[in-house]
C-alpha positions, 0 to 999 in steps of 0.5 A: 446533943438535943438534935441527935436525941430527936431522931432516936426518939422518932425511930424508937416511937416508930419501931414500937408502933410497928411491933404493936401493928404486927402483933395484930393478926386478921381472923377469917370467917365463913358462913356455913349450911345449917339447914337440915332435911325435912323429908328423906324424899329424893328430888329428881331436879336440878337447881342453880343458885346465883347471882347473889347481889349484896349491899355495897357497904358489906361488899368488902372482905372486912366485917362491916358492923352497925354501931348506930342507927346511921353508922357502921364500922369496918374491922380490919382484922375480922374479915370474910375468907371469901367474897361475901356473895360467893360465900352466900350462893354456896351456903344457899346451894348446900342448904337447898341441897339438904332441904330438897333431898338432892345433891344436883344443886350448884352455886357455880356455873357448870358446863352441861349443867341445865338447871331445872330451877335457877334461884337468884337472890338480892340481899337488901339487908345484911346487917351485923350488930355484935352481941345482939342480932343479925339481920337478913332481908332477901328477895329472891326469885325462882325461875323454872326452866319452863314456866313463869318465875316465882318470887318472894321476900324473907326477912330473918333476924337471929339472936347473936350467941355473944359479942364475937365475930365467930357468933356474927357468922354463925347467926348469919348462917342461921339466918340464911337457913331461913332464906333457903327454907323459904325458897326450898318451899317455892321450889316444891310447890312449883315442881308439884304443880309441873 
């Protein structure tokens, strides 16, 4: 009798474990453009954003959160809806469109789209501390079609409204708006000098 109970107990335990796992569902997040136009002037140049390089530890679908100075955790149930570098490129492009007053900004390669300015980004940090803050540190390069490239670095730290992953994504969006603002200023300076 004891030998028939063991398989039944094991089967029941597996069923309970599977039911517990099935009740958790993944949530997906995206970044969004938050920059607002600073002037109504319409720019007459085109901008292409990309490539965007991100740190290896965040180059994955799962949220990577900082839990200690030298330790991170991956959350299997809170994920980015798209590859993070693509989402960042799209958000920076949308921010630049608003800040520069031109719809002629893209984050994807388009046929017959010869950009006046090419923007590339290398994110050194993309840190998320739930309930506290996010930090984005980016080295960026603005390369005009004709002339010398201009580079800069932006470090943006934003507070997080609460301990949710949605708040982390929103804070990262705000940090990327600051990065975009510095890039837009460099493009405007280059455009005024040409």
